Every structure is written in structure tokens, then in C-alpha cells.
DSSP file (Angstrom, degrees, kcal/mol; ACC not computed):
  #  RESIDUE AA STRUCTURE BP1 BP2  ACC     N-H-->O    O-->H-N    N-H-->O    O-->H-N    TCO  KAPPA ALPHA  PHI   PSI    X-CA   Y-CA   Z-CA
    1    1 A M    >         0   0    0      0, 0.0     3,-0.8     0, 0.0     4,-0.1   0.000 360.0 360.0 360.0 119.1   12.8   78.8  163.5
    2    2 A K  T 3   +     0   0    0      1,-0.3   137,-0.2     2,-0.1     3,-0.1   0.883 360.0  11.1 -67.0 -43.7   11.7   75.7  165.3
    3    3 A H  T 3> S+     0   0    0      1,-0.1     4,-1.2   135,-0.1    -1,-0.3  -0.400  74.8 152.2-133.3  54.7   14.1   75.9  168.3
    4    4 A A  T <4 S+     0   0    0     -3,-0.8    -1,-0.1   135,-0.3    -2,-0.1   0.828  81.1  36.9 -63.9 -34.5   15.6   79.4  167.9
    5    5 A L  T  > S+     0   0    0     -4,-0.1     4,-1.6     2,-0.1    -1,-0.2   0.685 103.9  72.4 -90.2 -20.8   16.2   79.7  171.7
    6    6 A L  H  > S+     0   0    0      2,-0.2     4,-2.9     1,-0.2     5,-0.2   0.926  95.6  49.5 -59.6 -49.0   17.2   76.0  172.3
    7    7 A I  H  X S+     0   0    0     -4,-1.2     4,-2.4     1,-0.2    -1,-0.2   0.931 113.8  41.3 -63.9 -50.6   20.6   76.3  170.7
    8    8 A P  H  > S+     0   0    0      0, 0.0     4,-2.1     0, 0.0    -1,-0.2   0.815 115.6  52.4 -65.6 -29.2   21.9   79.3  172.3
    9    9 A A  H  X S+     0   0    0     -4,-1.6     4,-2.5     2,-0.2    -2,-0.2   0.912 112.0  45.5 -65.5 -50.5   20.5   78.2  175.7
   10   10 A L  H  X S+     0   0    0     -4,-2.9     4,-3.1     2,-0.2     5,-0.2   0.908 111.5  51.5 -64.8 -42.3   22.2   74.8  175.4
   11   11 A L  H  X S+     0   0    0     -4,-2.4     4,-2.6    -5,-0.2     5,-0.2   0.955 112.5  45.7 -60.9 -47.9   25.5   76.3  174.3
   12   12 A C  H  X S+     0   0    0     -4,-2.1     4,-2.5     1,-0.2    -2,-0.2   0.923 115.7  48.4 -59.0 -44.7   25.4   78.7  177.4
   13   13 A T  H  X S+     0   0    0     -4,-2.5     4,-2.7     1,-0.2    -1,-0.2   0.895 111.5  48.0 -66.8 -39.9   24.4   75.9  179.6
   14   14 A A  H  X S+     0   0    0     -4,-3.1     4,-2.3     2,-0.2    -1,-0.2   0.909 114.4  46.4 -67.0 -40.1   27.1   73.6  178.3
   15   15 A L  H  X S+     0   0    0     -4,-2.6     4,-1.9    -5,-0.2    -2,-0.2   0.859 114.4  47.3 -68.0 -35.6   29.8   76.2  178.6
   16   16 A A  H  X S+     0   0    0     -4,-2.5     4,-2.3    -5,-0.2    -2,-0.2   0.906 114.1  47.3 -73.2 -39.5   28.7   77.2  182.1
   17   17 A A  H  X S+     0   0    0     -4,-2.7     4,-2.5     2,-0.2    -2,-0.2   0.881 112.5  49.9 -68.9 -37.4   28.5   73.5  183.2
   18   18 A G  H  X S+     0   0    0     -4,-2.3     4,-1.8     1,-0.2    -1,-0.2   0.927 113.4  45.1 -63.7 -47.3   31.9   72.8  181.7
   19   19 A A  H  X S+     0   0    0     -4,-1.9     4,-1.0     2,-0.2    -2,-0.2   0.880 113.0  51.6 -66.8 -38.9   33.4   75.7  183.4
   20   20 A A  H >< S+     0   0    0     -4,-2.3     3,-0.6     1,-0.2    -2,-0.2   0.931 113.4  43.4 -60.1 -49.1   31.7   74.8  186.7
   21   21 A L  H 3< S+     0   0    0     -4,-2.5    -1,-0.2     1,-0.2    -2,-0.2   0.779 109.4  60.5 -70.6 -26.9   32.9   71.3  186.6
   22   22 A A  H 3< S+     0   0    0     -4,-1.8     2,-0.5    -5,-0.2    -1,-0.2   0.705 100.3  57.0 -74.2 -24.1   36.4   72.4  185.6
   23   23 A H  S << S-     0   0    0     -4,-1.0    -1,-0.1    -3,-0.6     6,-0.1  -0.950 100.4 -77.0-120.2 115.3   37.1   74.5  188.6
   24   24 A G  S    S-     0   0    0     -2,-0.5    -1,-0.2     4,-0.1     2,-0.0   0.354  74.4 -30.9  44.4-158.7   37.1   73.4  192.1
   25   25 A D     >  -     0   0    0      1,-0.0     4,-1.9     4,-0.0     5,-0.2  -0.179  66.7 -89.7 -88.4-178.5   34.2   72.8  194.4
   26   26 A E  H  > S+     0   0    0      1,-0.2     4,-2.5     2,-0.2     5,-0.2   0.836 123.3  54.9 -63.6 -33.4   30.7   74.3  194.6
   27   27 A G  H  > S+     0   0    0      2,-0.2     4,-2.3     1,-0.2    -1,-0.2   0.941 109.1  47.3 -63.8 -47.3   31.7   77.0  197.0
   28   28 A D  H  > S+     0   0    0      1,-0.2     4,-2.5     2,-0.2    -2,-0.2   0.892 111.6  51.5 -62.8 -37.4   34.5   78.2  194.6
   29   29 A R  H  X S+     0   0    0     -4,-1.9     4,-2.6     1,-0.2    -1,-0.2   0.934 110.9  48.0 -65.5 -45.5   32.1   78.2  191.6
   30   30 A K  H  X S+     0   0    0     -4,-2.5     4,-2.6     1,-0.2    -1,-0.2   0.877 111.0  49.9 -66.8 -35.3   29.6   80.2  193.5
   31   31 A A  H  X S+     0   0    0     -4,-2.3     4,-2.4     2,-0.2    -1,-0.2   0.907 113.2  47.1 -68.0 -40.1   32.2   82.8  194.6
   32   32 A R  H  X S+     0   0    0     -4,-2.5     4,-2.8     2,-0.2    -2,-0.2   0.924 112.6  50.0 -62.8 -45.8   33.5   83.1  191.1
   33   33 A H  H  X S+     0   0    0     -4,-2.6     4,-2.7     2,-0.2    -2,-0.2   0.925 110.1  50.0 -56.3 -50.9   30.0   83.5  189.8
   34   34 A E  H  X S+     0   0    0     -4,-2.6     4,-1.7     1,-0.2    -1,-0.2   0.917 112.0  47.7 -53.8 -48.1   29.2   86.1  192.3
   35   35 A Q  H  X S+     0   0    0     -4,-2.4     4,-2.2     2,-0.2    -2,-0.2   0.910 110.0  51.9 -62.9 -42.5   32.3   88.1  191.5
   36   36 A W  H  X S+     0   0    0     -4,-2.8     4,-2.1     1,-0.2    -1,-0.2   0.907 109.4  50.2 -64.3 -40.6   31.6   87.9  187.8
   37   37 A C  H  < S+     0   0    0     -4,-2.7    -1,-0.2     2,-0.2     7,-0.2   0.861 109.7  51.1 -59.8 -35.7   28.1   89.2  188.4
   38   38 A K  H  < S+     0   0    0     -4,-1.7    -2,-0.2     1,-0.2    -1,-0.2   0.856 115.1  43.3 -71.8 -35.7   29.5   92.1  190.5
   39   39 A D  H  < S+     0   0    0     -4,-2.2    -2,-0.2     1,-0.2    -1,-0.2   0.754 128.5  27.3 -81.5 -25.0   31.9   92.9  187.6
   40   40 A N     X  +     0   0    0     -4,-2.1     4,-2.2    -5,-0.2    -1,-0.2  -0.535  67.5 161.5-134.4  68.4   29.3   92.5  184.8
   41   41 A P  H  > S+     0   0    0      0, 0.0     4,-2.0     0, 0.0     5,-0.1   0.826  76.7  49.8 -61.6 -36.5   25.9   93.3  186.3
   42   42 A A  H  > S+     0   0    0      2,-0.2     4,-2.3     1,-0.2     5,-0.2   0.934 113.8  44.7 -67.5 -49.0   24.2   93.9  182.9
   43   43 A K  H  > S+     0   0    0      2,-0.2     4,-2.1     1,-0.2    -1,-0.2   0.846 113.0  52.5 -67.3 -34.0   25.5   90.6  181.4
   44   44 A C  H  X S+     0   0    0     -4,-2.2     4,-2.4    -7,-0.2    -2,-0.2   0.944 110.1  46.7 -65.5 -48.1   24.6   88.7  184.6
   45   45 A E  H  X S+     0   0    0     -4,-2.0     4,-2.7     1,-0.2    -2,-0.2   0.908 112.6  51.9 -61.9 -39.0   21.0   90.0  184.6
   46   46 A E  H  X S+     0   0    0     -4,-2.3     4,-2.8     1,-0.2    -1,-0.2   0.905 110.5  46.8 -64.2 -39.0   20.7   89.1  180.9
   47   47 A L  H  X S+     0   0    0     -4,-2.1     4,-2.9     2,-0.2    -1,-0.2   0.902 112.0  50.8 -67.3 -39.8   21.9   85.6  181.4
   48   48 A K  H  X S+     0   0    0     -4,-2.4     4,-2.7     2,-0.2    -2,-0.2   0.924 112.6  47.0 -61.1 -47.1   19.5   85.2  184.4
   49   49 A A  H  X S+     0   0    0     -4,-2.7     4,-2.5     2,-0.2     5,-0.2   0.919 111.8  49.2 -62.4 -44.5   16.6   86.4  182.2
   50   50 A R  H  X S+     0   0    0     -4,-2.8     4,-3.0     2,-0.2    -2,-0.2   0.934 113.0  47.6 -59.5 -44.3   17.5   84.2  179.3
   51   51 A H  H  X S+     0   0    0     -4,-2.9     4,-2.5     1,-0.2     5,-0.2   0.927 112.1  49.6 -61.7 -44.8   17.8   81.2  181.6
   52   52 A A  H  X S+     0   0    0     -4,-2.7     4,-2.1     2,-0.2    -1,-0.2   0.897 113.8  45.9 -60.4 -42.6   14.5   82.0  183.3
   53   53 A K  H  X S+     0   0    0     -4,-2.5     4,-1.7     2,-0.2    -2,-0.2   0.919 111.9  51.3 -67.0 -43.0   12.7   82.4  179.9
   54   54 A F  H  X S+     0   0    0     -4,-3.0     4,-2.1    -5,-0.2    -2,-0.2   0.910 112.5  45.4 -61.7 -40.8   14.3   79.2  178.6
   55   55 A C  H  < S+     0   0    0     -4,-2.5    -1,-0.2     1,-0.2    -2,-0.2   0.854 110.5  53.6 -75.0 -28.9   13.1   77.2  181.7
   56   56 A K  H  < S+     0   0    0     -4,-2.1    -1,-0.2    -5,-0.2    -2,-0.2   0.852 116.5  39.3 -68.3 -32.4    9.7   78.7  181.5
   57   57 A E  H  < S+     0   0    0     -4,-1.7    79,-0.5     1,-0.2    -2,-0.2   0.776 130.0  30.4 -83.4 -28.9    9.5   77.6  177.8
   58   58 A N     X  +     0   0    0     -4,-2.1     4,-2.2    -5,-0.2     5,-0.2  -0.538  66.3 156.1-133.4  63.1   11.2   74.2  178.5
   59   59 A P  H  > S+     0   0    0      0, 0.0     4,-2.3     0, 0.0     5,-0.1   0.852  74.6  52.8 -63.9 -32.9   10.4   73.1  181.9
   60   60 A E  H  > S+     0   0    0      2,-0.2     4,-2.9     1,-0.2     5,-0.2   0.926 108.8  51.6 -67.4 -42.0   11.0   69.4  181.3
   61   61 A T  H  > S+     0   0    0      2,-0.2     4,-2.1     1,-0.2    -1,-0.2   0.897 111.7  46.5 -59.3 -44.1   14.5   70.2  179.9
   62   62 A C  H  X S+     0   0    0     -4,-2.2     4,-2.5     2,-0.2     5,-0.2   0.935 110.6  52.3 -67.4 -41.4   15.5   72.2  182.9
   63   63 A K  H  X S+     0   0    0     -4,-2.3     4,-2.1    -5,-0.2    -2,-0.2   0.922 111.8  45.9 -57.7 -45.9   14.2   69.6  185.2
   64   64 A Q  H  X S+     0   0    0     -4,-2.9     4,-2.5     1,-0.2    -1,-0.2   0.861 112.3  51.1 -65.8 -33.4   16.3   66.9  183.4
   65   65 A R  H  X S+     0   0    0     -4,-2.1     4,-2.4    -5,-0.2    -2,-0.2   0.882 109.0  50.4 -74.2 -34.5   19.4   69.0  183.4
   66   66 A K  H  X S+     0   0    0     -4,-2.5     4,-2.1     2,-0.2    -2,-0.2   0.923 112.5  48.3 -61.7 -44.6   19.1   69.8  187.2
   67   67 A A  H  X S+     0   0    0     -4,-2.1     4,-2.3    -5,-0.2    -2,-0.2   0.952 111.2  49.6 -62.2 -47.9   18.7   66.1  187.9
   68   68 A A  H  X S+     0   0    0     -4,-2.5     4,-2.4     1,-0.2    -1,-0.2   0.883 109.7  51.2 -61.1 -38.9   21.7   65.3  185.7
   69   69 A R  H  X S+     0   0    0     -4,-2.4     4,-2.3     1,-0.2    -1,-0.2   0.897 109.8  50.1 -62.7 -38.9   23.8   67.9  187.4
   70   70 A G  H  X S+     0   0    0     -4,-2.1     4,-2.4     2,-0.2    -2,-0.2   0.909 111.4  48.2 -65.3 -40.4   22.9   66.5  190.8
   71   71 A E  H  X S+     0   0    0     -4,-2.3     4,-2.0     2,-0.2    -2,-0.2   0.866 110.8  50.6 -62.4 -39.6   23.8   63.0  189.6
   72   72 A R  H  X S+     0   0    0     -4,-2.4     4,-2.7     2,-0.2    -2,-0.2   0.876 109.2  51.5 -68.0 -41.9   27.0   64.1  188.3
   73   73 A Q  H  X S+     0   0    0     -4,-2.3     4,-2.1     2,-0.2    -2,-0.2   0.937 110.0  49.4 -57.7 -48.1   27.9   65.9  191.5
   74   74 A K  H  X S+     0   0    0     -4,-2.4     4,-1.5     1,-0.2    -2,-0.2   0.889 111.0  50.0 -63.3 -38.8   27.1   62.8  193.5
   75   75 A W  H  X S+     0   0    0     -4,-2.0     4,-2.3     1,-0.2     3,-0.3   0.924 109.9  50.5 -62.9 -44.0   29.3   60.8  191.2
   76   76 A C  H  < S+     0   0    0     -4,-2.7    -1,-0.2     1,-0.2    -2,-0.2   0.836 108.5  52.2 -65.7 -32.2   32.2   63.3  191.5
   77   77 A E  H  < S+     0   0    0     -4,-2.1     3,-0.4     1,-0.2    -1,-0.2   0.835 113.8  43.0 -68.1 -31.2   31.9   63.1  195.3
   78   78 A A  H  < S+     0   0    0     -4,-1.5    -2,-0.2    -3,-0.3     2,-0.2   0.716 126.7  32.7 -81.6 -28.6   32.1   59.3  195.2
   79   79 A N  S  X S+     0   0    0     -4,-2.3     4,-2.8    -5,-0.2     5,-0.3  -0.509  70.4 156.2-127.6  62.8   35.0   59.4  192.5
   80   80 A A  H  > S+     0   0    0     -3,-0.4     4,-2.0     1,-0.2    -1,-0.1   0.832  71.8  48.6 -71.9 -28.0   36.9   62.5  193.3
   81   81 A A  H  > S+     0   0    0      2,-0.2     4,-2.2     1,-0.2    -1,-0.2   0.925 115.7  43.8 -77.2 -44.6   40.2   61.4  191.8
   82   82 A E  H  > S+     0   0    0      2,-0.2     4,-2.5     1,-0.2    -2,-0.2   0.922 114.0  51.1 -66.2 -39.6   38.7   60.2  188.5
   83   83 A C  H  X S+     0   0    0     -4,-2.8     4,-2.3     1,-0.2    -1,-0.2   0.902 109.7  49.5 -60.9 -41.3   36.5   63.3  188.4
   84   84 A Q  H  X S+     0   0    0     -4,-2.0     4,-2.4    -5,-0.3    -1,-0.2   0.869 109.7  52.3 -70.3 -30.4   39.5   65.6  188.9
   85   85 A K  H  X S+     0   0    0     -4,-2.2     4,-2.3     2,-0.2    -2,-0.2   0.912 109.7  48.7 -65.4 -41.0   41.3   63.7  186.1
   86   86 A L  H  X S+     0   0    0     -4,-2.5     4,-2.3     2,-0.2    -2,-0.2   0.906 111.9  50.4 -63.1 -42.2   38.4   64.3  183.7
   87   87 A K  H  X S+     0   0    0     -4,-2.3     4,-2.5     2,-0.2    -2,-0.2   0.934 110.6  48.0 -59.7 -48.4   38.3   68.0  184.7
   88   88 A D  H  X S+     0   0    0     -4,-2.4     4,-2.1     2,-0.2    -2,-0.2   0.877 111.6  49.7 -65.1 -39.1   42.0   68.4  184.1
   89   89 A E  H  X S+     0   0    0     -4,-2.3     4,-2.4     2,-0.2    -1,-0.2   0.925 111.9  50.1 -64.6 -42.4   41.7   66.7  180.7
   90   90 A R  H  X S+     0   0    0     -4,-2.3     4,-2.6     1,-0.2    -2,-0.2   0.915 109.3  49.9 -60.1 -46.3   38.8   68.9  179.8
   91   91 A M  H  X S+     0   0    0     -4,-2.5     4,-2.4     2,-0.2    -1,-0.2   0.870 110.2  51.2 -69.4 -33.3   40.6   72.0  180.7
   92   92 A A  H  X S+     0   0    0     -4,-2.1     4,-2.3     2,-0.2    -2,-0.2   0.932 110.2  48.4 -67.2 -44.3   43.6   71.0  178.6
   93   93 A R  H  X S+     0   0    0     -4,-2.4     4,-2.3     2,-0.2    -2,-0.2   0.919 112.2  50.2 -59.3 -43.4   41.5   70.4  175.6
   94   94 A H  H  X S+     0   0    0     -4,-2.6     4,-2.8     1,-0.2    -2,-0.2   0.907 111.2  48.6 -60.9 -42.8   39.8   73.8  176.2
   95   95 A E  H  X S+     0   0    0     -4,-2.4     4,-2.3     2,-0.2    -1,-0.2   0.902 110.1  51.0 -64.7 -39.0   43.2   75.5  176.4
   96   96 A K  H  X S+     0   0    0     -4,-2.3     4,-2.2     2,-0.2    -2,-0.2   0.915 111.8  46.8 -60.4 -43.8   44.4   73.8  173.3
   97   97 A M  H  X S+     0   0    0     -4,-2.3     4,-2.5     2,-0.2     5,-0.2   0.915 110.1  54.5 -71.8 -41.2   41.3   74.9  171.4
   98   98 A R  H  X S+     0   0    0     -4,-2.8     4,-2.0     1,-0.2    -1,-0.2   0.910 109.3  47.5 -51.2 -44.3   41.6   78.5  172.8
   99   99 A Q  H  X S+     0   0    0     -4,-2.3     4,-2.0     2,-0.2    -1,-0.2   0.902 110.2  52.6 -68.7 -40.2   45.2   78.7  171.5
  100  100 A A  H  X S+     0   0    0     -4,-2.2     4,-1.5     1,-0.2    -2,-0.2   0.856 110.7  47.1 -61.3 -35.6   44.1   77.3  168.1
  101  101 A C  H  < S+     0   0    0     -4,-2.5    -1,-0.2     2,-0.2    -2,-0.2   0.859 111.0  51.5 -72.3 -34.6   41.4   80.0  167.8
  102  102 A K  H  < S+     0   0    0     -4,-2.0    -2,-0.2    -5,-0.2    -1,-0.2   0.876 112.8  46.4 -62.5 -37.0   43.9   82.6  168.9
  103  103 A D  H  < S+     0   0    0     -4,-2.0    -2,-0.2     1,-0.3    -1,-0.2   0.771 131.6  16.6 -78.4 -29.8   46.2   81.4  166.2
  104  104 A N     X  +     0   0    0     -4,-1.5     4,-1.8    -5,-0.2    -1,-0.3  -0.614  66.0 169.8-144.1  77.8   43.6   81.2  163.4
  105  105 A P  H  > S+     0   0    0      0, 0.0     4,-2.2     0, 0.0     5,-0.1   0.796  77.3  54.5 -66.4 -30.3   40.5   83.1  164.3
  106  106 A A  H  > S+     0   0    0      2,-0.2     4,-2.4     1,-0.2     5,-0.2   0.939 110.5  46.5 -67.4 -45.8   38.9   82.8  160.8
  107  107 A K  H  > S+     0   0    0      1,-0.2     4,-2.2     2,-0.2    -1,-0.2   0.877 113.0  51.6 -64.9 -36.2   39.2   79.0  160.8
  108  108 A C  H  X S+     0   0    0     -4,-1.8     4,-2.2     2,-0.2    -1,-0.2   0.950 108.9  48.1 -65.6 -48.7   37.8   78.9  164.3
  109  109 A E  H  X S+     0   0    0     -4,-2.2     4,-2.4     1,-0.2    -2,-0.2   0.874 110.9  52.4 -59.0 -39.5   34.8   81.0  163.4
  110  110 A Q  H  X S+     0   0    0     -4,-2.4     4,-2.1     1,-0.2    -1,-0.2   0.890 109.9  48.1 -61.6 -40.5   34.2   78.8  160.4
  111  111 A M  H  X S+     0   0    0     -4,-2.2     4,-2.2     2,-0.2    -2,-0.2   0.859 109.8  52.5 -68.4 -32.5   34.2   75.7  162.5
  112  112 A R  H  X S+     0   0    0     -4,-2.2     4,-2.6     2,-0.2    -2,-0.2   0.926 110.2  49.1 -71.9 -40.9   31.9   77.3  165.1
  113  113 A K  H  X S+     0   0    0     -4,-2.4     4,-1.7     1,-0.2    -2,-0.2   0.915 111.9  47.0 -61.6 -40.6   29.4   78.2  162.2
  114  114 A E  H  X S+     0   0    0     -4,-2.1     4,-2.3     2,-0.2    -1,-0.2   0.872 112.7  51.6 -69.3 -34.5   29.5   74.6  160.8
  115  115 A R  H  X S+     0   0    0     -4,-2.2     4,-2.6     1,-0.2    -2,-0.2   0.896 108.7  49.4 -64.3 -41.5   29.0   73.2  164.4
  116  116 A R  H  X S+     0   0    0     -4,-2.6     4,-2.1     2,-0.2    -1,-0.2   0.870 112.3  48.8 -64.9 -37.3   26.1   75.4  165.0
  117  117 A E  H  X S+     0   0    0     -4,-1.7     4,-2.1     2,-0.2    -2,-0.2   0.894 112.2  47.5 -62.8 -46.2   24.6   74.3  161.7
  118  118 A R  H  X S+     0   0    0     -4,-2.3     4,-2.6     2,-0.2     5,-0.2   0.892 111.6  51.2 -68.8 -41.6   25.2   70.6  162.4
  119  119 A R  H  X S+     0   0    0     -4,-2.6     4,-2.6     1,-0.2    -2,-0.2   0.913 110.5  48.6 -59.8 -45.2   23.7   71.0  165.9
  120  120 A Q  H  X S+     0   0    0     -4,-2.1     4,-2.7     2,-0.2    -2,-0.2   0.896 110.6  50.8 -59.4 -43.7   20.5   72.7  164.5
  121  121 A D  H  X S+     0   0    0     -4,-2.1     4,-2.6     2,-0.2    -2,-0.2   0.935 113.6  44.9 -66.5 -44.2   20.1   69.9  161.9
  122  122 A R  H  X S+     0   0    0     -4,-2.6     4,-2.6     1,-0.2     5,-0.2   0.914 113.0  51.6 -68.8 -36.2   20.4   67.2  164.6
  123  123 A S  H  X S+     0   0    0     -4,-2.6     4,-2.7    -5,-0.2    -1,-0.2   0.951 112.5  44.5 -59.4 -50.1   18.1   69.1  166.8
  124  124 A D  H  X S+     0   0    0     -4,-2.7     4,-2.4     1,-0.2    -2,-0.2   0.927 114.0  50.5 -61.9 -46.1   15.5   69.4  164.1
  125  125 A A  H  X S+     0   0    0     -4,-2.6     4,-1.7     1,-0.2    -1,-0.2   0.900 111.2  47.4 -60.4 -44.9   15.9   65.8  163.1
  126  126 A F  H  X S+     0   0    0     -4,-2.6     4,-2.7     1,-0.2    -1,-0.2   0.923 113.7  48.2 -67.2 -44.7   15.5   64.6  166.7
  127  127 A C  H  < S+     0   0    0     -4,-2.7    -1,-0.2     1,-0.2    -2,-0.2   0.856 107.5  54.7 -68.4 -33.1   12.4   66.7  167.3
  128  128 A D  H  < S+     0   0    0     -4,-2.4    -1,-0.2    -5,-0.2    -2,-0.2   0.877 116.6  38.5 -61.1 -39.5   10.8   65.6  164.0
  129  129 A K  H  < S+     0   0    0     -4,-1.7    -2,-0.2     1,-0.2    -1,-0.2   0.842 129.8  29.7 -77.7 -33.6   11.2   62.0  165.2
  130  130 A N    ><  +     0   0    0     -4,-2.7     3,-2.1    -5,-0.2     4,-0.3  -0.492  63.6 161.9-132.2  64.6   10.4   62.6  168.8
  131  131 A P  G >  S+     0   0    0      0, 0.0     3,-1.4     0, 0.0    -1,-0.1   0.800  75.9  60.7 -50.1 -35.2    7.9   65.6  169.2
  132  132 A E  G 3  S+     0   0    0      1,-0.3    -5,-0.1    -3,-0.1    -2,-0.0   0.671 103.0  50.9 -77.3 -10.1    6.9   64.6  172.7
  133  133 A K  G <  S+     0   0    0     -3,-2.1     2,-0.5    -7,-0.2    -1,-0.3   0.409  98.6  76.4-102.2   5.6   10.4   64.9  173.9
  134  134 A C    <   +     0   0    0     -3,-1.4     2,-0.3    -4,-0.3    -1,-0.0  -0.958  58.5 174.9-117.1 126.5   10.9   68.4  172.5
  135  135 A D        +     0   0    0     -2,-0.5     2,-0.3   -77,-0.1   -77,-0.1  -0.752  32.2  66.3-122.7 175.9    9.4   71.4  174.2
  136  136 A G  S    S-     0   0    0    -79,-0.5     2,-0.3    -2,-0.3  -133,-0.1  -0.694  91.7 -18.8 106.6-163.4    9.6   75.1  173.7
  137  137 A L        -     0   0    0     -2,-0.3  -133,-0.2     1,-0.1  -132,-0.1  -0.595  41.4-170.6 -87.2 136.9    8.4   77.3  170.9
  138  138 A D        +     0   0    0     -2,-0.3     2,-0.3  -135,-0.1    -1,-0.1   0.263  68.5  73.3-104.2   9.3    7.6   75.6  167.5
  139  139 A E  S    S-     0   0    0   -137,-0.2  -135,-0.3  -138,-0.0    -2,-0.1  -0.784  94.9 -90.6-122.1 166.5    7.2   78.9  165.9
  140  140 A D    >   -     0   0    0     -2,-0.3     3,-1.7     1,-0.2  -138,-0.1  -0.622  28.5-149.1 -75.1 122.9    9.5   81.8  164.7
  141  141 A P  T 3  S+     0   0    0      0, 0.0    -1,-0.2     0, 0.0    -3,-0.0   0.662  93.7  65.8 -71.2 -12.4    9.8   84.3  167.6
  142  142 A D  T 3         0   0    0      1,-0.2    -2,-0.1  -141,-0.0     0, 0.0   0.482 360.0 360.0 -81.5  -2.4   10.2   87.2  165.0
  143  143 A D    <         0   0    0     -3,-1.7    -1,-0.2     0, 0.0    -3,-0.0   0.553 360.0 360.0 -76.5 360.0    6.6   86.7  163.8
């Protein structure tokens, strides 16, 4: 598996970033995160370890993401109303999707599986064309 760790890490990062942007300011996000870690210490440590491992294996990706988060935060500070509107729209879409998954879990799981496969195919194609932009392990971690 060329990027066995990349897909889960990207998914976790996207979900975490979406949740962070969807709720209040930085202080609120940190407080919620700290409370979640108190409530789920094992999961919290696992996520921290996975993130550290991912960043160790993909330093350029982590550096780019951190810079993008900083730019997004500055944009949101300068465009608070528009940023809030986007957050509210994103939350509405997420709630609609959560309800659809609750109503039909089998269809939702099938869609997730297809999305993961498409994402993997796109990632492999991109890395084949742009090997200098892809970092991380190129070999199967199970070897």
C-alpha cells in the first residue's frame, strides 16, 4: 500500500478541521478538545500518536497544513460574517448527512467505501504524476 497512512490521517485531519472551524473560536475549540481528552484518554493518546507519526513521516504535508490553517484563521478574523456563514452552511450539510446515515446506514457505509476507494485512486494517480510532492512510506507497512 503506497499511502496506507495518508488516507486515514487526511480523513481525521479533515474531520477535525471541519469540526474546529464549525464551532466558535480557538478558545472554545481547545476547551472542547481538552474535555474530550479527559473523557477519552486512550483515544486521545492514540490520535496524538497517530498524528505525530504521520507528521514524522510526512513533514512537508504537516507544514503545509499548518500554514493553510493559519491563513484560514487570518481570513476568518478579517471576514467574520462570511466565515460564520460558511461554518453554518457546513454544519447544516453535516447534520443532513448524519440524518441520512441514521436513516439508511447500509447505503451510507457503501458510499463511504466508494469514497475511500476514489480518494485512494486519486492519491495514487497524483503521486504517480508528482512523486516529488508525495512524501511518506512507499511500501506496505505490513511487510
